[in-house]
C-alpha positions in Angstrom: -255.7 20.9 19.4 -252.9 21.6 21.9 -249.9 20.8 19.0 -252.1 23.7 16.7 -252.1 25.8 19.9 -248.5 25.0 20.4 -247.5 25.6 17.1 -248.7 29.1 16.7 -247.1 30.2 20.0 -243.9 29.0 18.7 -244.3 30.6 15.8 -244.1 34.1 17.7 -241.1 36.1 18.3 -239.5 35.8 22.1 -240.7 39.4 22.9 -244.2 38.3 21.9 -244.4 35.7 24.1 -242.9 37.7 26.9 -246.0 40.6 26.5 -248.5 37.6 25.9 -247.2 35.7 29.0 -246.5 38.7 31.6 -250.4 40.0 30.0 -252.0 37.1 31.5 -249.4 37.0 34.9 -250.6 40.4 35.3 -254.3 39.7 34.9 -253.9 36.4 37.0 -251.7 38.4 40.0 -249.3 35.5 39.1 -246.2 37.1 41.3 -244.8 33.2 41.5 -244.9 33.2 37.9 -242.9 36.5 37.2 -240.0 35.9 40.1 -239.7 32.6 38.3 -238.9 34.2 35.1 -236.5 36.9 36.6 -234.6 34.4 38.2 -234.0 33.0 34.7 -233.3 36.3 33.0 -229.9 36.9 31.6 -229.1 39.5 34.7 -230.4 37.6 37.4 -227.6 36.0 38.4 -225.7 39.6 39.0 -228.4 40.6 41.1 -228.7 37.4 43.6 -225.1 38.0 44.1 -225.7 41.7 45.4 -229.1 41.1 46.7 -229.1 37.4 47.9 -232.4 36.4 46.4 -235.0 38.1 44.1 -238.0 36.6 45.8 -237.1 38.8 48.8 -237.6 42.2 47.0 -240.3 41.4 45.0 -243.5 41.9 46.5 -245.7 42.6 43.6 -246.4 41.8 39.8 -246.0 45.7 39.0 -242.5 45.3 40.8 -241.6 42.5 39.0 -242.6 43.3 35.8 -240.8 46.8 36.4 -237.3 45.0 37.2 -238.0 42.7 34.2 -238.0 46.3 32.2 -234.8 46.9 34.1 -233.0 43.8 33.8 -233.7 43.6 29.9 -233.4 47.2 29.0 -233.3 47.9 25.3 -231.3 45.5 22.8 -229.9 43.3 25.3 -231.6 40.8 24.6 -232.2 37.1 26.4 -228.9 35.8 25.8 -228.3 32.0 26.7 -231.4 32.0 28.5 -233.4 32.4 25.6 -234.5 29.1 24.9 -235.4 28.5 28.6 -237.4 31.7 29.0 -239.2 30.8 25.3 -240.5 27.6 27.0 -241.7 29.0 30.2 -243.4 31.3 28.3 -244.9 28.8 25.9 -246.0 26.5 29.0 -247.5 29.3 30.9 -249.4 30.5 27.9 -250.9 26.8 27.1 -251.3 25.9 30.9 -253.8 29.1 31.4 -255.7 28.7 28.2 -254.1 31.7 26.5 -252.8 31.5 22.4 
């Protein structure tokens, strides 16, 4: 069953995986997951150079999702972080029973 769930998720685009994982994290109020994902987003390194820590400024699930939108922008893509982010999204969805 897990192999089938993994295959179904792996067939989705990274953006669809992100939507599903973020919706689940919002429902679960899982700020830790969202901050972890933000720290691996393509623009997080530059932000942390200015601020010092994403965790210090992100205090709610809605802020984390808003920050993702700011980081990702239209058409920017995931860059070199895409394989890591795909794995994080799939793992989160599998661990929390969504597929």
